[in-house]
N, C-alpha and C positions, 0 to 999 in steps of 0.2 A: 504494500500500500504506500501511497505517496501523495504529498500535496503538490498541486500544479500552480505555478506562478507565471503569468504572462505580462510582459512589460512592453508597452508601446509597439505592439506587433503590427507590422504593415506588410502587405503583399501587393506588388505592382506587376503589371504585364504590359507588353508593347511599349517598352522604354518609358514607363510611367504614365502612358495615356489612359490606362485602365487601372483603377485602384480597387482591388477585390476586398481587401481588409485594411481598414484605416485606423491606425494607432489604437489598437485594442489593448486594454488593461483588464486583467481578470485574475481572481484568486479562487482556486478550487480546493476545498478542504480535503484532508485525508479521509477517505471512505465516503465522500459525498457523491451523490448522483445528480449531475447537472444536465439539463436538456437545453439544447441550442436550437432556436426556431426563428424562422423569418421567411419572406417570400423568395421565389427563385432568383438567384443572382445576388443574394444579400451577403454572401461570403461565409456561410456556415460550413460548407464542405471544405472550402479552402482552408479555413481555420483548423478543422479536424486533420487535414492532410499535413499541415505544418506541425501539429502536435505529434503526428506519427513519424515525421521525417520524410514523407513522400514529396513534400514541397519545401523549398528553402525560403525563409522570410527575406524580404527586401531589407528590412530593418527590424529592430526589436529583439527581445530575448525570451526564451522559454526555459523554465526550470521544472524538472520533475524531481521531487524530493530536494536533496541538497545539490543536485547535479545540473549544471547548465548544459542543456542538450541541443542548443540552437544549431550547432554545427556538427552534431553527432549523426552518423548515418542511421537510416531507419533500422537496419538489422542489428544495430548495437544499442537500440533503445529498449528498455524493458516495458514494451507496449504491445498490446494485442488489439487487432482491429477486426470488426465484423462488417462486411461490405453488403451493399444493397443487393448485389447479384450473387451472393454467397461465395464466389471465387474459389470453388472447390476444383481440385484436379480431377478431370473426368476419367483418366486412365488408372487412378489409384482407388483402392477400397476406402471405406470410411475409416478403418483403423489406420491405414497409411496416410490419409489426409490429416488425421488428428495427430499422428506421431511425427509428421514431417517437420513441423516447427521445432519440436523438442530435439530432433536429431541435428538440426541445423544450428540451434542457438543455445544448447546446453551440453554439458559433459556427462549427462546421465548414461548409465549403461543400458544395453538393450532390454534387460529384464526390468530395470527401473522405469524405462519409457513405457513398456508394455503394461506394467502395473498402474501407472498413472493414467494411461489411456482407458484402460478397463474401468477404473474407478470413476473417471469422468463420464464415460459412456453410461454407467449405471446411474449416476446423478442426473443425466439428461434423458434417461429412459430410452436409450438407443443401443443398448448392448447387443440386441438381436440383429442389428444392422451392420455390425463391424466388418463383415465380409462382403457387403454389398457395395456397388459402385454408384456414384451420384445419379446416373440415368435411371436407376431402379427406384429412386426415392421420390416421395411427394415433396411439394414445396415446404410444408411444415417440417418434414424430416430433414431436408437439406438445411433449413435454418437452424435446427437443433445441432446438426453436425458442425455448422459454422460457429455456433456458440460454444460447442464443446471444444473445438480446435483452439478457440481463444482461451477458454477456462483452463485447459490442460497445461498451459504455459505458466500459470500462476503469476501473471504480470503485475507490475506496479499500477498500470493504468489500462482500463478498458476504453476503447473507442468504438462507437456504433454509428455507421453512416447509413441512415434511413433503412435499417435492416428488415423492416416489416412491410415495406411498400409493395412487395410482390405477392403478398398473401391476401386471401379473402377476408372479409370483415370479421367473421366469427373466429377464424384462426388468429387474426391480428390481436383480438381481445385476449385470447388465452395466452398468446406469446408475450404480450405486454406484461401480464401477471407473472409469467414464468421468468422473464428477465428481471423484474423487480425482486422476485423471491430469491433468485440466484445472487443478485447484487447485495441484497441484505444479508444473505447467508455467508457470502464470501467476504463482505466488507471491503471490496476493492473500489477505489476511486473510478468513477465512470463518467464519460462525456457522451451524450446521446444526441445526434443531430437528426432533426426531422423537419419536414414541411407541414406536418399535421399538428396544429396547435392543440388539438384534443390530447394527442399523445404527450405533447410537451407539458400540458397542464397536469395530467394524471400521473405521470411517471416520475417526475423530477422532485428532488428536495428543493432545488432552485431552478428557475427558468431564466435563460439569457435570450434576449430578443435583439436581433440584428436587422438592419435595413441599410442598403447602400454601402455595406462594409463597415458601418458604424454601430457601436453598441447604443441601443436605445434605452433599455432598462434591464435590470436584473433584480431578482428577489424571490421570495416564496410565491408559488403560483397564485395563492389566494390574494396576497398583497398586490401583486401586479394586476390581477383581474379587477380588484375593487378600487385601486388607486393608480390608474395608468398615468405616466408622467406626461404623455403627449397624445395628440389625436391619432397618430399612427398606431401606437400601442393599443389604444382604446378600441380602434376599429379592427385591429388584427386579432386580438385575443377575445374569444367569445364566439359562440355560434347559437343563434344568429348574432352578427356583430352589433356593436353599439349603434343606436340611432343618432343621427346628427341633424340639427336644425340651425340655420343661421339666424341669429337674434340681435336685436338692438336693445341696449340697456338704458333705461330712463329712470331718473330719481322720482320717487313718489313718497314724499314725506320722509320717514325714516326707513322706507323700504325701497326695493328696486323692482321695476316692471320690465319683464322681457317680452318683446313683441316680435312676431314672425314677419318676414318680408312681405307677405300678402295681407297682413292685418288680420288674419283669421286665427291668430293664436296670441294669447296673453297669459303670462304666468308671473305672479308676484312672489318675490323672495322676502322672507320675514326680516325684521330688524335684527333678530338674533343671528340669522344666517349672514346678513351683510356685515355685522360687527365682527364675526369670526373670520371673515375672508376679505375684509375691506382693503387690506394691503395689496391683494392680488387683483382687485377690480379697479383697474385704472383706465380702461378703454370704454368706448361706447358701443363696440360691436364685438360679439363673441360667437363661437360655435357651441351650442348647447348639445350635450351628450347625455343619453339615458339608455340603459340596457332594456331589451325587450321584456325580460322577466319582471322588471320594475314598473312596467306600464300596466294599468288596470282600467276596466270599464267604469265610466262615471255616469251619473245622471245627466240627461240632456240639459245643456245650459249651465252646468255646474261651474263654479269658479275654478280657475287654473286647469281648464280642460281644453283639449283639441277635438274638434269635430271634423270628421273626414269620411269619405266613402271607401268601403272595403273593395279592393281590387281582386284579391285572391285569398281564399281560406285554405291553408296548408295543414292537413291533419298529420301529426307525428306521434301517434300513440296516445300518451296521457295528456298531451297538449295540442292546441291549435295555434298556428302562426297566422296572424292577421296582417296581410300586406295592405297598407293604406295608400290612398291617392293624395300624397302631399307633395311639396316642392322637391323633396328628396325622398329616397327610400326610407320608409318607416315601418317597423314591424312591432306588433304587440304579441306577447306570448301569453295565452290565456288557457284555462282549463278546457279539456276536450268536450265537456258537456255544455259549453257556451254555444247556443244555437244561433249562429250568424251565417249569412251567405254573401257572396259577391254582389255589390250594388247596394247593400244596406249602409245607412248612415249610422255612425257610432261616435260617442264622445269618450275620450280617453284622458286619463290623468296619471300623475305620479307624484311621489313625495319629494320635497325640496332636498331632503337628505340624499337622494339618489341622483341629483343633478350635478353634472360636471360642466365646467365652462372652459373652453379652450381658446387661447389667443388666436384671433383670425389670421394674424401674420406669421407667428412663429409656430403655432400648433401646440404650444406649451399649456399644460393643465394648470390653471390659476387657482383651482380649488383643491384643498387637501382636507378631506373629511377626517375628523379626529379619530373615528373608529378605524381608519385605514391609514396608518402613518408609517409605511415601510421606508427604510433608508434606501431610496431609489438612486440609481446611477444613470446619468444621461450623458 
């Protein structure tokens, strides 16, 4: 096990015209499971490849434990990586695939290698597959072999590069739980890269969000979800994503009134809310954000409500997603027994404690709810 320290990590391509990772600073604690998530091209896989030694940083340093490994060749790092495409040798048996890394990177005897492979195969419940070749295996079995090949090395650091993206939904769910169980049982530091924010939120002790090669926010998944530092994070984390409305802010006595651009929406913020956030409320225009699950149906004409026409009703089991005809996409998540249809007019409201306000120019969240006060990094 080992702590990972990243200092000012940067990766450029094409003589600096493309910056894949931009001055990334990161601390990963010994035994911590960190998920790295972001849209395509955000730099998450490039970061992982620099951890493994498959990519050389343009600048910056990487330390694993007490060792600076920035210039250390991949084969000399005590790191094991699980790839998206499994990367199994098709001409070798499962046993040979799992033993290959041990033979190349350790001085274990043949009998010691065999014992470790068999023990790991039993842990992964693939001991009956040791004489099979990859073409004889299902996708889930291949993934177990790939995990077993990484585990058998007993590395300081596990790296996962979107390892479940080729599996069906049911198998992905079971393999997520399996990976978490193994990581907890072994206590090995792990970095898990995924484009799936649901995976990132449910698997990691800490989530790291990248965009455009830059670190946007890091923290416990619940903290990041409840208190996003900017509009990008707010929109990226959560399914369905946060609703956004452009609003004007006007003083109204000791309160503030938010009005929508079409005049069809008014929402008053209480004096207590204004007092607790007045240092952040310096502009006259913001982007209001509220999550679909915080939106509820209100009486027609009620104060602090939005009235709109339902475009689509999307049943998703225990809930219905109501897609509303507003100036921007707006979704309400309601119970499945709410009987509404496309074309119906409905009034919706939400609590001011669930309101986020983002600076229209910078995207920065100017509201920090007291109940969600994570030490966010931007």
